[in-house]
C-alpha positions in Angstrom: -37.7 30.8 85.1 -34.8 28.8 83.7 -32.3 26.9 85.7 -29.8 29.6 85.2 -32.3 32.5 85.2 -32.6 35.3 87.7 -36.2 36.4 87.3 -39.8 35.3 87.3 -40.4 34.7 83.6 -37.8 34.1 80.8 -38.6 34.9 77.2 -36.9 33.8 74.0 -33.8 35.3 72.4 -32.0 34.9 69.1 -28.3 34.9 70.0 -27.7 38.2 68.2 -26.0 40.5 70.7 -27.4 44.1 70.8 -24.7 45.7 73.0 -21.6 44.8 75.0 -22.3 46.3 78.4 -19.9 46.9 81.3 -20.2 45.3 84.7 -20.6 48.1 87.3 -20.6 45.8 90.3 -21.5 42.4 91.5 -22.6 42.0 95.2 -22.8 38.4 96.5 -24.5 37.6 99.8 -25.6 34.5 101.7 -28.9 34.2 99.8 -28.0 35.3 96.3 -26.5 38.3 94.5 -27.2 41.5 92.6 -25.6 42.6 89.4 -25.4 46.1 87.9 -24.5 46.5 84.2 -24.0 49.8 82.4 -25.6 49.7 78.9 -26.1 53.1 77.3 -27.8 51.9 74.2 -30.5 49.6 75.6 -31.0 50.5 79.2 -33.4 53.3 78.3 -35.6 50.9 76.3 -36.2 48.3 79.1 -38.6 48.4 82.0 -38.6 46.7 85.4 -39.7 43.1 84.8 -38.3 42.9 81.3 -36.0 40.0 80.4 -32.4 40.6 79.2 -29.8 37.9 78.3 -26.6 38.7 80.1 -23.8 36.6 78.6 -26.6 34.3 77.5 -28.3 34.0 80.9 -31.9 35.2 81.0 -32.2 37.8 83.8 -35.0 40.0 84.9 -34.5 43.8 85.2 -35.2 44.9 88.8 -34.0 48.5 88.5 -32.9 50.9 85.7 -31.4 54.4 86.1 -28.7 56.5 84.6 -27.9 53.9 81.8 -27.5 51.1 84.4 -29.6 48.0 84.7 -29.8 45.9 87.9 -30.6 42.2 88.2 -31.1 39.7 91.0 -29.1 36.5 90.6 -30.1 33.2 92.1 -27.6 30.9 93.8 -28.3 28.5 91.0 -27.3 31.2 88.5 -24.0 31.7 90.2 -23.4 28.0 90.3 -24.1 27.3 86.6 -22.8 30.4 84.8 -19.7 32.5 84.6 -21.5 35.6 86.0 -20.0 34.9 89.5 -16.5 35.7 88.1 -17.5 39.2 86.8 -15.4 42.1 88.0 -16.1 45.9 87.5 -15.3 46.8 84.0 -15.8 43.4 82.5 -17.7 43.3 79.2 -20.9 41.3 79.0 -23.0 40.5 76.0 -26.6 41.8 76.2 -29.7 41.0 74.2 -33.3 42.0 74.9 -36.0 39.3 74.6 -37.4 38.7 71.2 -40.6 40.6 70.4 -43.5 38.5 68.9 -43.1 40.4 65.6 -39.3 40.5 65.8 -36.9 39.1 63.2 -35.1 35.8 64.0 -31.6 36.2 62.6 -29.8 33.6 64.8 -31.5 30.6 66.4 -34.0 30.2 69.2 -32.0 30.7 72.4 -33.8 30.3 75.8 -31.3 32.0 78.0 -31.1 28.9 80.1 -27.4 28.2 80.4 -26.6 24.5 80.4 -23.1 24.7 81.7 -19.8 26.6 81.6 -16.9 25.4 79.5 -13.3 26.3 79.0 -11.6 27.9 76.0 -8.9 25.4 74.9 -7.4 27.7 72.3 -8.1 31.0 70.5 -6.2 31.4 67.3 -6.4 34.2 64.7 -6.3 33.0 61.2 -6.4 35.9 58.7 -9.1 38.3 59.8 -11.1 35.5 61.5 -10.7 33.7 64.9 -10.9 30.0 65.5 -12.1 29.1 69.0 -11.8 25.6 70.4 -13.7 24.7 73.5 -13.7 21.7 75.9 -16.7 19.5 75.6 -18.0 17.3 78.5 -19.5 13.9 77.7 -22.8 15.1 79.4 -23.5 17.6 76.6 -21.6 16.1 73.7 -24.8 14.5 72.2 -26.3 18.0 71.8 -23.5 19.3 69.6 -23.4 18.5 65.9 -21.4 19.6 62.9 -23.1 22.7 61.4 -25.5 22.7 64.3 -26.3 25.7 66.5 -24.8 26.6 69.8 -24.9 29.8 72.0 -21.6 30.9 73.6 -21.9 33.7 76.1 -25.3 34.3 74.4 -23.9 34.5 70.9 -25.6 32.3 68.2 -22.8 30.4 66.5 -22.4 27.5 64.1 -20.4 24.4 65.2 -17.6 24.0 62.7 -16.0 20.9 64.1 -16.7 18.3 66.7 -13.9 16.2 68.2 -13.6 13.6 70.8 -13.8 16.1 73.7 -13.8 19.5 71.9 -15.8 21.5 69.6 -14.9 24.4 67.4 -16.5 27.6 66.2 -15.2 30.5 63.9 -16.0 34.1 64.4 -15.8 36.9 61.9 -14.3 40.4 62.7 -17.7 41.9 63.3 -18.6 39.3 65.9 -15.2 39.7 67.6 -15.7 43.5 67.8 -19.4 43.5 68.7 -19.3 40.9 71.5 -16.9 39.8 74.2 -15.9 36.7 72.2 -13.1 38.8 70.6 -11.3 39.0 74.0 -11.4 35.2 74.7 -8.1 33.5 75.4 -7.2 29.9 76.4 -8.4 29.2 79.9 -11.4 31.6 79.9 -14.7 30.2 81.0 -17.8 30.8 78.8 -21.5 30.1 79.2 -22.8 27.3 76.9 -26.4 26.8 75.9 -27.0 23.8 73.6 -29.6 24.0 70.8 -33.1 23.6 72.2 -34.1 21.3 69.3 -31.2 19.0 70.0 -32.2 18.7 73.6 -35.8 17.9 72.8 -34.8 15.3 70.2 -32.5 13.6 72.6 -35.2 13.5 75.2 -37.7 12.0 72.8 -35.3 9.3 71.8 -34.6 8.5 75.4 -38.3 8.1 76.2 -38.7 5.8 73.2 -35.9 3.6 74.4 -37.6 3.3 77.8 
């Protein structure tokens, strides 16, 4: 189970969104929360116990019926991700875990959200969209020009890295097939840094010690 996960075991993902689902409801209690997502295309293909990335956060399916999947959310999940802000009707990016014989079209995404970050600007340039995000010093070392990053579970390439920002571009298909097309300045997104970057940084840290 990842730090931002909501189940027992989290699998691997690719960052290629299969469906934009719709939040049915989010119920938050003293010891956690439950989330229901309507997903007509993939809900009939998952079983209880399967892992699904919801806005890039690995969650475990606890119930499925009538095209709706339900998930339990840990307190840690609410603290570290943007799922706590979901309202009925909100769109969420969905991806089932990668099968062993599946095709890897994005990059390896664990579904362990590192942090949330704010959209600084969202600008349409021609048919494409440029998205600029705030970047905290804590995670800056994991982001590199032409490196990989997952935003709300979408595998993207870092186009620019500034002093306290980073930039990605999305094509019309990505804007239409995910919830990234609706992003505006001030929106909060889930960020997962590249797993290889995190391991590399840890190895270098251990060698310095």
